[in-house]
C-alpha positions in Angstrom: 29.6 -50.3 7.8 31.7 -47.4 8.8 30.2 -44.0 7.3 32.8 -41.8 5.7 32.1 -38.0 6.8 35.5 -36.3 5.8 34.4 -35.3 2.4 30.8 -34.3 3.1 31.7 -32.5 6.0 34.6 -30.3 4.0 31.8 -29.3 1.5 29.5 -27.8 4.0 32.2 -26.6 6.1 33.7 -24.4 3.2 30.5 -23.2 1.8 29.7 -21.8 5.4 33.3 -20.3 5.3 32.6 -18.0 2.3 29.2 -16.9 4.0 30.7 -16.4 7.4 33.4 -14.1 5.7 30.6 -11.8 4.1 29.1 -11.8 7.4 32.2 -10.6 9.2 32.7 -8.0 6.5 29.2 -6.8 6.6 29.1 -6.9 11.2 32.0 -4.4 10.6 29.1 -2.0 9.8 27.3 -2.3 12.8 29.7 -2.2 16.0 33.2 -3.5 16.9 32.3 -6.7 18.4 30.5 -8.4 15.9 33.3 -8.7 13.4 35.7 -10.5 16.1 32.6 -13.2 16.7 32.2 -13.6 13.0 36.1 -13.3 12.5 36.4 -16.1 15.1 33.7 -18.1 13.8 35.3 -18.0 9.9 38.6 -19.1 11.3 36.9 -22.0 13.3 35.2 -23.3 10.3 38.6 -23.3 8.5 40.4 -25.2 11.2 37.4 -27.8 12.0 37.9 -28.4 8.0 41.9 -28.7 8.4 40.9 -30.9 11.5 39.1 -33.3 9.7 42.4 -34.8 8.4 44.8 -33.4 11.0 44.2 -33.4 14.7 46.2 -30.3 15.6 43.9 -27.9 13.9 41.2 -29.0 16.0 43.1 -27.7 18.9 43.3 -24.4 17.4 39.5 -24.5 16.2 38.9 -25.1 20.4 41.2 -22.0 21.0 38.9 -20.0 18.5 35.6 -21.3 19.9 36.3 -20.4 23.4 37.0 -16.4 22.0 33.2 -16.9 20.7 31.8 -18.1 23.9 33.6 -15.3 25.8 32.2 -12.5 23.2 28.9 -14.4 23.7 29.1 -14.2 27.4 30.4 -10.5 27.6 27.5 -9.4 25.2 24.7 -10.9 27.3 26.4 -9.4 30.4 26.3 -6.2 28.9 22.5 -6.3 27.6 21.2 -8.1 30.9 22.4 -5.5 33.0 21.5 -2.4 30.7 18.0 -4.2 30.6 17.9 -4.1 34.5 19.3 -0.6 34.9 18.2 0.9 31.9 21.8 2.3 31.3 25.5 0.6 30.1 27.2 -0.5 33.4 29.4 -2.1 31.2 30.9 -0.5 27.9 28.5 -1.2 25.1 29.3 -2.7 21.8 30.9 0.5 20.3 30.3 2.2 17.3 31.1 0.5 13.7 34.7 0.0 12.4 33.6 1.8 9.1 30.3 3.4 7.5 29.2 1.0 4.9 27.9 4.3 3.1 31.9 4.5 2.3 31.4 1.8 -0.6 29.7 4.5 -3.0 26.6 4.3 -4.5 25.6 2.2 -7.8 24.4 4.1 -10.6 20.5 3.4 -11.0 19.1 6.5 -12.8 16.8 4.3 -15.2 15.1 2.5 -12.3 14.2 5.9 -10.9 13.0 7.3 -14.0 10.7 4.2 -14.2 9.4 4.8 -11.0 10.5 1.7 -9.8 13.3 2.7 -7.1 13.0 0.0 -4.0 11.3 1.0 -0.7 13.5 1.4 2.6 14.4 -1.6 3.9 12.8 -2.9 7.0 13.3 -5.6 9.6 11.5 -7.9 7.3 13.8 -7.2 4.5 16.6 -9.5 6.3 15.3 -13.2 5.3 15.8 -11.8 1.8 19.8 -11.9 2.1 19.1 -15.5 4.3 17.2 -16.9 1.1 20.0 -16.1 -1.2 22.9 -17.2 1.0 21.0 -20.8 1.3 21.1 -20.9 -2.6 24.9 -20.5 -2.0 25.6 -23.4 0.4 23.2 -26.1 -1.2 24.6 -25.9 -4.8 28.1 -25.5 -3.4 27.9 -28.7 -1.6 26.0 -30.3 -4.9 29.1 -29.2 -6.9 31.5 -30.6 -4.4 30.0 -34.1 -4.9 29.2 -34.1 -8.8 33.1 -33.4 -9.2 33.6 -36.4 -7.3 35.1 -35.1 -4.0 32.6 -36.8 -2.1 32.2 -41.0 -2.3 28.6 -40.7 -1.3 26.1 -38.4 0.0 25.5 -39.3 3.8 26.6 -35.8 5.4 25.9 -33.8 2.1 22.2 -34.8 2.4 22.1 -33.6 6.2 23.8 -30.3 5.2 21.1 -29.6 2.6 18.2 -30.8 4.8 19.3 -28.4 7.7 20.2 -25.5 4.9 16.5 -26.0 3.3 15.0 -25.6 6.6 16.7 -22.3 6.9 15.6 -21.2 3.4 11.8 -22.4 4.5 12.3 -19.7 7.2 13.2 -16.9 4.8 10.2 -18.1 2.8 8.0 -17.7 5.8 9.2 -14.5 6.6 9.1 -13.0 3.2 5.3 -14.2 3.4 4.9 -11.9 6.3 6.0 -9.0 4.6 3.6 -9.7 1.9 6.1 -10.6 -0.6 4.3 -13.4 -2.8 7.2 -13.4 -5.2 10.1 -14.1 -3.0 7.9 -16.5 -0.4 7.2 -18.7 -3.3 10.9 -18.4 -4.8 12.5 -19.5 -1.9 10.2 -22.5 -0.8 10.5 -23.7 -4.7 14.3 -23.4 -4.8 14.3 -25.2 -1.1 12.1 -28.0 -2.4 14.3 -28.6 -5.7 17.4 -28.5 -3.7 15.7 -31.2 -0.8 14.3 -33.6 -3.6 17.9 -33.5 -5.4 19.6 -34.2 -2.0 17.5 -37.0 -1.3 17.7 -38.5 -4.7 21.6 -38.3 -4.7 21.4 -39.8 -0.9 19.3 -43.1 -2.4 21.5 -43.3 -5.6 24.8 -43.2 -3.6 23.9 -44.9 -0.7 20.6 -47.5 -1.2 21.1 -48.2 -4.6 24.8 -48.8 -5.1 24.8 -51.2 -2.0 22.0 -53.2 -3.8 24.1 -53.3 -7.0 21.0 -51.2 -9.1 21.8 -49.6 -11.9 21.5 -45.8 -11.7 19.3 -45.3 -14.7 16.9 -42.9 -14.3 15.8 -41.8 -18.1 12.0 -42.6 -17.0 11.8 -40.1 -14.5 9.9 -36.6 -15.7 9.6 -34.7 -12.3 12.6 -32.6 -13.6 10.6 -31.0 -16.5 8.2 -29.1 -14.1 11.3 -28.0 -12.1 12.4 -26.5 -15.5 9.2 -24.9 -16.5 8.7 -23.2 -13.2 12.2 -22.0 -13.3 11.6 -20.5 -16.8 8.5 -18.8 -15.5 10.5 -17.3 -12.9 12.8 -15.7 -15.3 9.9 -14.6 -17.2 8.2 -12.9 -14.1 11.5 -11.1 -13.0 11.5 -9.0 -16.0 10.2 -6.2 -14.1 12.9 -6.7 -11.3 16.7 -5.7 -11.5 19.1 -7.4 -13.9 20.7 -9.3 -10.9 17.6 -11.2 -10.0 16.8 -11.8 -13.5 20.5 -13.3 -13.7 20.0 -15.3 -10.4 16.6 -16.8 -12.2 18.2 -17.8 -15.2 21.3 -19.5 -13.2 18.7 -21.5 -11.5 17.3 -22.5 -14.8 20.2 -23.7 -16.3 20.9 -25.7 -13.1 17.3 -27.5 -13.5 18.4 -28.1 -17.4 21.2 -29.9 -16.1 19.3 -32.1 -14.1 16.9 -33.4 -17.1 17.4 -37.3 -17.0 16.2 -37.3 -20.7 19.0 -35.5 -22.1 21.7 -37.9 -23.4 24.7 -36.8 -21.7 27.9 -38.9 -21.1 29.0 -36.5 -18.4 25.6 -35.8 -16.8 26.8 -34.9 -13.1 30.0 -32.8 -14.4 27.2 -30.7 -16.2 25.3 -30.7 -13.2 28.4 -29.5 -11.1 29.6 -26.8 -13.6 25.8 -25.5 -13.6 26.0 -25.6 -9.8 29.2 -23.9 -9.5 27.8 -21.0 -11.8 24.7 -20.6 -9.5 26.7 -20.6 -6.5 28.7 -17.6 -7.6 25.7 -15.8 -8.5 23.9 -16.5 -5.0 27.3 -15.7 -3.2 27.3 -11.9 -5.1 23.7 -11.6 -4.8 24.0 -12.3 -0.8 26.6 -10.0 -0.3 24.6 -7.1 -2.2 21.3 -8.2 -0.3 23.2 -7.6 3.2 25.1 -4.5 2.4 22.2 -2.8 0.6 19.7 -3.4 3.5 22.4 -2.2 6.0 23.0 1.0 4.2 19.2 1.2 3.1 20.3 2.1 -0.4 21.7 0.4 -3.4 25.4 0.6 -2.9 26.6 -2.7 -4.4 25.5 -2.9 -8.2 22.6 -5.0 -8.8 21.5 -3.6 -12.4 18.8 -1.4 -13.7 15.4 -2.9 -13.7 14.6 -4.4 -17.4 10.8 -3.6 -17.7 9.0 -1.4 -15.7 6.1 -2.8 -13.4 3.4 -0.8 -15.8 4.7 -1.8 -19.0 5.4 -5.4 -18.0 1.8 -5.3 -16.4 0.3 -3.9 -19.9 1.8 -7.1 -21.4 -0.8 -9.4 -19.8 -3.4 -6.7 -20.3 -2.9 -6.6 -23.9 -3.0 -10.7 -23.8 -6.2 -10.2 -21.7 -7.3 -8.3 -24.9 -6.6 -10.6 -27.4 -8.5 -13.5 -25.8 -11.5 -11.3 -25.1 -14.6 -11.7 -27.2 -15.5 -9.2 -29.9 -17.7 -6.2 -28.4 -16.8 -7.6 -24.8 -15.2 -5.0 -22.1 -12.3 -5.6 -20.8 -12.6 -5.6 -16.6 -9.4 -5.9 -14.5 -10.7 -6.5 -11.3 -9.2 -6.6 -8.2 -7.4 -9.7 -7.2 -9.7 -11.5 -4.7 -9.3 -15.4 -6.0 -5.4 -15.8 -5.6 -3.8 -15.4 -2.3 -0.1 -15.4 -1.3 0.0 -19.4 -0.6 -1.6 -20.3 -4.1 1.5 -20.4 -6.1 3.5 -22.5 -3.9 0.3 -24.9 -3.5 0.1 -25.3 -7.3 3.9 -25.9 -7.6 3.7 -28.7 -4.8 0.9 -30.5 -6.4 1.9 -29.9 -9.7 5.4 -31.6 -9.0 3.9 -34.4 -7.1 1.9 -35.3 -9.5 4.2 -35.4 -12.9 6.6 -37.2 -10.6 3.8 -40.1 -9.5 3.6 -41.1 -13.2 6.8 -42.9 -12.7 4.9 -45.3 -10.5 3.3 -46.7 -13.3 6.5 -48.4 -13.9 7.2 -51.5 -11.9 11.0 -50.7 -11.6 12.8 -50.9 -8.0 14.9 -47.5 -9.0 11.7 -45.7 -9.4 10.3 -47.0 -6.1 13.4 -45.8 -4.6 13.6 -42.2 -6.4 10.1 -41.4 -6.2 9.3 -41.8 -2.6 11.4 -38.2 -2.2 10.0 -37.0 -5.2 6.4 -37.2 -4.5 6.7 -37.1 -0.8 8.8 -34.2 -0.2 6.3 -31.5 -2.7 3.1 -33.1 -2.2 3.3 -33.9 1.5 5.8 -32.0 3.5 5.9 -28.9 1.7 2.4 -28.7 1.2 2.1 -28.8 5.0 4.0 -25.8 4.9 1.4 -24.0 2.7 -1.6 -25.3 5.0 0.3 -23.5 7.9 0.4 -20.4 6.0 -3.0 -20.4 5.3 -4.0 -21.2 8.6 -2.3 -18.1 9.9 -4.2 -16.0 7.1 -7.3 -17.2 8.5 -8.3 -19.4 5.4 -10.5 -22.1 6.5 -11.2 -24.0 3.2 -7.7 -22.7 1.7 -6.1 -24.4 4.6 -7.9 -27.7 4.7 -7.5 -28.3 0.9 -3.5 -28.6 0.8 -4.1 -30.5 4.2 -6.0 -33.2 2.3 -4.1 -33.2 -0.7 -0.9 -33.5 1.4 -2.7 -36.7 2.7 -3.5 -38.1 -0.4 0.1 -37.9 -1.8 1.5 -39.2 1.5 -0.5 -42.2 1.0 0.3 -42.6 -2.5 3.7 -43.1 -1.5 3.4 -45.2 1.3 1.4 -47.9 -1.0 2.9 -47.1 -4.5 6.7 -46.9 -3.9 7.4 -47.5 -0.3 5.0 -50.4 -0.5 6.9 -52.4 -3.1 10.2 -52.0 -1.0 8.7 -53.0 2.5 6.5 -55.6 1.0 3.2 -53.9 1.6 0.6 -54.7 -1.2 -2.9 -53.8 -2.3 -4.3 -57.1 -1.6 -3.1 -57.6 1.7 -6.3 -56.2 3.5 -8.7 -53.8 2.5 -7.3 -50.7 4.1 -6.4 -48.7 1.4 -9.3 -49.6 -0.5 -11.4 -48.1 2.6 -9.0 -45.2 2.5 -9.4 -44.7 -1.1 -13.1 -44.5 -0.9 -13.0 -42.3 2.1 -10.6 -39.8 0.4 -13.2 -40.1 -2.8 -16.1 -38.6 -0.5 -14.1 -36.1 1.2 -12.9 -34.8 -2.2 -16.6 -34.5 -3.0 -17.3 -32.1 -0.2 -14.2 -29.9 -1.2 -15.6 -29.9 -5.1 -18.7 -28.6 -3.5 -17.0 -25.7 -1.7 -14.6 -25.1 -4.8 -17.8 -24.1 -6.7 -17.7 -21.1 -4.8 -14.1 -20.3 -5.7 -12.8 -20.1 -8.8 -12.9 -22.4 -12.0 -9.2 -23.4 -11.7 -9.7 -24.5 -8.3 -12.9 -26.5 -9.2 -11.1 -28.2 -11.6 -7.9 -29.1 -9.7 -10.5 -30.7 -6.9 -12.5 -32.8 -9.7 -9.0 -34.2 -11.1 -8.1 -35.0 -7.7 -11.1 -37.1 -7.8 -10.0 -38.8 -10.8 -6.4 -39.4 -9.3 -8.2 -41.1 -6.3 -10.3 -43.2 -8.5 -7.0 -44.3 -10.1 -5.8 -44.9 -6.5 -8.8 -46.9 -6.0 -8.5 -49.1 -9.1 -4.9 -49.8 -8.4 -5.8 -51.2 -4.8 -8.3 -53.2 -6.5 -5.7 -54.5 -8.9 -7.7 -53.3 -12.1 -5.9 -50.1 -12.9 -5.5 -49.4 -16.8 -2.0 -47.7 -17.0 -3.0 -44.9 -19.9 -5.9 -43.8 -17.6 -3.4 -42.9 -14.6 -0.7 -41.2 -16.6 -3.5 -39.1 -18.7 -5.3 -38.2 -15.3 -1.4 -37.4 -13.6 -0.4 -35.4 -16.8 -3.8 -33.4 -16.7 -3.7 -32.3 -13.2 -0.3 -31.1 -13.5 -0.9 -28.8 -16.3 -3.6 -27.4 -14.5 -1.4 -26.9 -11.5 1.1 -25.3 -14.1 -1.4 -22.7 -15.3 -2.5 -22.1 -11.8 0.7 -21.5 -10.7 1.3 -18.5 -13.5 -2.3 -16.9 -13.1 -2.0 -16.9 -9.2 1.5 -15.7 -9.4 1.0 -12.8 -11.6 -2.4 -11.9 -10.1 -0.7 -11.8 -6.7 2.2 -9.7 -7.9 0.0 -7.1 -9.5 -3.0 -7.4 -7.4 -5.3 -7.5 -10.4 -6.9 -10.5 -12.1 -4.6 -10.3 -15.3 -4.4 -13.7 -15.8 -8.4 -15.3 -15.4 -8.6 -18.1 -12.9 -12.4 -18.2 -13.8 -15.4 -17.5 -11.9 -16.8 -19.0 -9.3 -19.9 -21.5 -10.3 -22.0 -20.4 -7.4 -21.5 -16.9 -6.1 -22.2 -16.8 -2.3 -24.2 -13.8 -0.9 -23.5 -11.7 -3.9 -26.2 -9.0 -3.1 -24.8 -8.5 0.8 -21.2 -8.3 -1.0 -22.1 -5.3 -3.3 -24.3 -3.7 -0.4 -21.0 -4.0 1.9 -18.8 -2.6 -0.8 -21.2 0.1 -1.6 -21.2 1.1 1.9 -17.3 1.7 2.4 -16.5 5.0 0.8 -13.2 5.0 -1.3 -11.9 8.6 -1.8 -8.7 9.3 -3.2 -6.1 11.4 -1.1 -4.8 13.4 -3.8 -8.1 15.3 -4.0 -9.0 17.8 -1.4 -12.5 16.6 -1.4 -11.5 13.2 -0.6 -9.7 14.5 2.4 -13.0 16.5 3.3 -15.1 13.3 3.1 -12.7 11.2 5.3 -13.1 14.2 7.9 -16.4 14.5 7.9 -16.8 10.9 8.3 -14.3 11.1 11.3 -16.2 14.1 12.8 -19.6 12.2 12.9 -18.1 9.4 14.7 -17.0 7.1 11.7 -13.7 4.7 11.4 -11.7 5.1 8.4 -8.3 3.2 7.0 -6.1 6.2 6.2 -2.2 6.2 5.0 0.4 7.1 7.3 4.3 7.6 6.9 4.6 3.7 7.3 1.8 1.5 6.8 -2.0 1.9 6.6 -3.9 2.8 10.1 -7.2 2.4 11.0 -8.5 5.9 12.8 -11.3 7.4 14.7 -12.0 10.7 16.1 -10.8 11.5 19.5 -14.4 13.2 20.1 -16.0 9.9 20.0 -15.0 7.4 22.4 -17.7 5.0 20.6 -15.9 5.0 17.6 -12.5 4.1 19.3 -14.2 1.3 21.0 -15.5 0.2 17.4 -11.7 -0.1 16.2 -10.9 -2.8 19.0 -14.2 -4.6 17.5 -13.2 -3.9 13.8 -9.6 -5.8 13.9 -10.3 -8.1 16.9 -8.0 -6.7 18.7 -7.1 -7.6 22.4 -8.7 -4.9 24.8 -5.3 -4.9 27.1 -3.4 -3.2 24.0 -3.6 0.2 24.0 -4.2 2.5 21.1 -2.1 5.6 20.5 -2.8 9.2 19.4 -1.8 10.8 16.4 -1.2 14.8 15.9 -0.4 16.9 12.9 2.7 18.5 14.6 4.9 19.0 17.5 3.6 22.5 17.7 0.0 21.5 18.7 2.0 20.0 22.1 4.0 23.3 22.7 0.9 25.2 22.8 -0.5 23.4 25.6 2.6 23.4 27.4 2.7 19.7 28.7 5.1 18.9 31.6 8.1 17.6 29.6 11.6 17.8 30.2 14.1 19.8 27.7 15.6 16.5 27.0 12.2 15.0 26.2 11.6 18.2 24.0 15.0 18.1 22.4 14.4 14.3 21.6 10.8 14.8 19.9 12.4 17.5 18.0 14.8 15.0 16.3 12.3 12.2 16.1 9.4 14.2 14.9 7.7 14.2 12.6 9.0 10.7 11.2 8.0 6.7 11.6 9.1 6.7 15.6 6.3 6.6 18.4 6.8 8.0 21.8 5.4 6.7 24.9 5.0 9.5 27.7 3.5 9.8 31.0 -0.2 10.7 30.6 -1.8 13.6 32.5 -4.4 16.3 32.0 -2.5 18.0 29.3 -4.3 15.5 27.2 -7.5 17.2 27.7 -6.1 20.3 26.5 -5.0 18.8 23.4 -8.5 18.0 22.3 -8.5 14.1 23.7 -10.9 15.0 26.6 -13.6 12.5 25.7 -11.3 9.8 24.8 -9.0 10.2 27.7 -10.1 6.6 29.7 -9.8 5.0 25.9 -6.2 5.9 24.6 -3.0 4.9 26.1 -3.3 3.0 29.2 -3.6 4.3 32.9 -0.3 6.4 33.3 1.1 6.4 29.8 0.4 7.5 26.1 2.1 7.0 22.7 1.9 9.8 20.4 2.3 9.8 16.4 3.5 12.7 14.2 3.7 10.9 10.8 5.9 12.4 8.3 3.1 12.4 5.9 1.2 15.1 4.1 -1.9 13.6 3.7 -2.1 12.5 7.2 -0.9 15.8 8.6 -3.7 17.8 6.8 -6.3 15.3 7.8 -5.5 15.8 11.7 -5.3 19.4 10.9 -9.0 19.2 10.0 -10.2 16.6 12.5 -7.7 17.3 15.7 -6.1 14.3 17.5 -7.0 10.8 16.2 -7.0 7.6 17.7 -4.9 5.2 15.3 -3.8 1.8 15.1 -2.3 -0.4 12.2 -5.0 -1.2 9.7 -4.9 -5.1 9.9 -6.7 -7.9 11.8 -4.8 -8.6 15.2 -2.2 -11.2 14.5 -2.1 -10.6 10.6 0.9 -8.3 8.6 0.5 -4.8 8.2 -1.7 -3.4 5.3 1.1 -1.9 2.7 -1.5 -0.9 0.2 -5.1 0.5 0.4 -6.3 -2.8 -1.4 -5.2 -4.6 1.2 -7.3 -2.7 4.0 -10.3 -2.8 1.4 -10.0 -6.7 1.1 -9.7 -7.4 5.0 -11.5 -4.6 6.4 -13.8 -2.8 4.1 -16.7 -4.3 5.3 -16.5 -3.3 8.9 -15.2 0.5 8.0 -16.9 3.5 6.8 -14.3 4.7 4.5 -10.8 4.3 2.9 -8.5 6.9 2.0 -6.8 5.7 -0.8 -3.2 6.4 -1.2 -1.5 3.5 -3.4 1.7 1.6 -1.7 2.8 2.6 1.7 6.2 4.1 2.3 7.3 1.6 4.7 6.7 -2.3 4.9 6.2 -2.4 8.7 5.0 -0.2 11.2 6.6 2.8 13.3 9.4 2.3 16.2 7.9 2.5 19.4 10.4 4.2 22.2 9.4 4.2 26.0 10.3 7.7 27.0 8.7 7.9 30.4 12.3 7.5 32.2 14.2 9.8 29.7 15.0 12.3 32.6 17.2 9.6 34.1 19.2 9.4 31.1 17.8 6.2 29.5 14.9 5.2 27.0 13.9 2.0 26.0 13.1 0.2 22.4 9.6 -1.5 22.9 9.2 -2.3 19.3 11.7 -2.0 16.4 9.7 -1.1 13.1 11.0 1.0 10.4 13.6 3.1 12.1 16.2 1.0 13.4 17.2 1.0 17.0 20.9 1.8 16.6 19.3 5.4 14.8 17.4 5.7 17.7 20.0 5.5 20.1 22.4 8.1 18.1 19.4 10.6 18.3 19.0 10.2 21.9 22.9 10.7 22.3 22.7 13.6 20.2 19.9 15.0 22.5 21.6 14.8 25.5 24.8 16.5 23.7 23.0 19.2 22.6 21.9 19.8 26.4 25.3 19.8 27.4 26.3 22.1 24.6 23.5 24.6 26.1 24.9 24.4 29.7 
C-alpha cells in the first residue's frame, strides 16, 4: 500500500515556517550572519512545501540549502581559526542588525510593586522558549488533520513524536534550573500530544484498514488530562497573564478531546481549539525569545494575577481550616516532595485511569489503550526515573522504574496480547511475573514507610493493582475489583500531584503529604540540623557569626551576586580541603578566591598589564571570574597559607562579587576560597534552603539570604594571554559571552585613546 505523505509533510513544514520566521527575526539581534541562515532556512521550508506538489520548487530549495551549508562552513572556519590562533583570522559574525531594546518596554508596574519582577535570564532560560515552540507545532499539525487536510496520520504522528522529544529536552533543562513548574508542564504537554498523535494514527491507519467503528465513548483517560490542566490553570495564578491564558487554552483543548461529551462535529471542535492554542503558543514563543534576549520584558506578557505571598496565603488558610482545634500550624520546609514527583504522579494516574478501558473486551480499546497506558506509564516514567538517578535518589529512582515495568507488562498482556493472540493461559510466565512484582512491591512498601503517607498509599494500592493482574492471569478477576482499584489509584495520584507541585513551588509543606510511618535516625537528624548555624544576612550579628566561624577554620554556605557558594578562609588550608570532601568535588578541579573590591589588588601591586587592569575595572564587581597568572603577589594579598590549595600551579581565578553581604563578609575575613554550594555534578543552589537541604549536615553554618540574584554561576574568562590581545570564555554563565567581548573591545579602545 502506498503511503500518502504530501498532506502530512505540508502540515509540519508550515508549522516550522512560522517558527523559522520568528527565529530569523530574533537572530537579527545577535549578529548579521544568523539572519541570513534562518532566512534561508525559512525560504527552504517554503519551497520544500511547494515542492511536494511541483518539482521545480525543489531546485530553488536546493539552492537555498547550499547557502545554509556555505554559511555553516564559514562559521565553522571562523570559530576553528579563532580557537587555534586566539584571534579572528577571518572576519567574525559582526554586530546585530538592530538592537532588540528598540522594541520598547512593556508596562509591568503592578508586578514590580508586588515584588514579583522576573530574575535576569540565564543560559538555562533558553529551553523555556523551546517548550512553547513545541506547543506551537504539535497543535498546528493536529488542527491540520482535524480539518480534513490529511487523509491519514502517518507523517503527522512522526512529526509530533520528534517534536515531543524536543519538548522533553526543554522539560529536562527546566529541571536543571530547578524550575519544577515548567519541567512538569512541558513533560505533561508532551505526554498529551504523544498520546493523541498515536491515538489518531491508530484510528486513521489500523482501525480504518480493518473497518472497525471509531467509537471511543468508553475511554476515560481524557478526564485525567482535563483535571491536571485545570490544576495548572489554578497554579499559574501567581504568574503573568500570558501564562494563565496559555494554560486556559490548553485546558480547552483537553475539553475538546473528552470522548463522552456528545458532539456530532468532535474533530472540528478539536481542530478549532488546537488552532487557538497554536496562536497563543506562537505569541508566547515570540515573547519568550525576545524577552530572553533583552533580559527584560519588551513584548507584553501581562501583569501577575496574584502575588506569590498572597497565593501562598490561600494554601495557608486552607491548612488552618483543616487543622484540629487548639493545634498550632507548623509550616515545615518541604522535605518530602522532589522536583520529579509531580510528573511521577501524573504518569501513574493517567496510566491507571486509562487502564480501566482494559476491563472491556473491545477491539478498539485494545488498539487505542496501548498508547494510552504505555506512553505515560512506561516511556515517560522512565524519564522520571532518569531525573531521580541524576538527583541521587536511590529509592526515588527505583520506584518509577518498577512502576514502568508493571504498566509495560500490563499493556503487553491486556492490550497487545489480545491482538497478537497471547493469552494468560498460554503458559505460567505472566502468573510467575505477577507474583514477582508482588514480592518486589512489598519491599517498596516497607521503604515507603520511611517516606510519606501518600507514597505509602501509592505503593499499597499498586500491590492491589498487581493482585488484579494476577487474578486476570488466573482468569478469576472480578470486573468491579479492577475498576475500583484503578480508580482509587488514580485519585491518590491526582492528590499527590497537587500536593507535591504546590510544596515544590513554595518550598513549604502547604498541602500535607502525610508523615512517615517510621522516621529513621530522628535523633541524629536533629543533632545534625542543630549543629549547622543559620544566621540571617540582614543582621550584622549574622555576618559576625559567619566571619568568626570562617576565622576558626569552618566551612560555610554564603550568598554571592550569582548563586550560593561554599566558603573557607584562606588562612586555613584544611578548611579548603574540607570543601572538596563536602561537595565530593574532584581534586583536579581548582577553587577560586573571592575578594571584596579591586582596590585590594591595587594595594599589593601585582604584575598586571594596563590592558588587564582596564578590563578588570570594567567587569568588577560583577558575575564574572577572571583567570590570571599565579604569583608571589597572592601571598601579599593574604592567601599565603592556602597558596597551594587554590587555583592551579600557574593560574588563579578571582571573584569580586557585586553583592553587599559578600563584600562586607570578605572585608571582615580577608580573601575567601569559594566554589558553588552544590554536590558536584548537580544544579546550582539558588536559595539558602537548597544549601540547607543538600549540605547542612556537613557545614558549620549557612548565611540565609533568600533567593539568589541569578540561576547559574559566574562567567569564567581566561585572561592569561590578554597581553597578546585575546581572551577566552571558559564557561558562559550569567553574563553572556557577547557582553564580555564587548567589554574587552572597550578596554582595548580605552588604551588606544590614552595613546
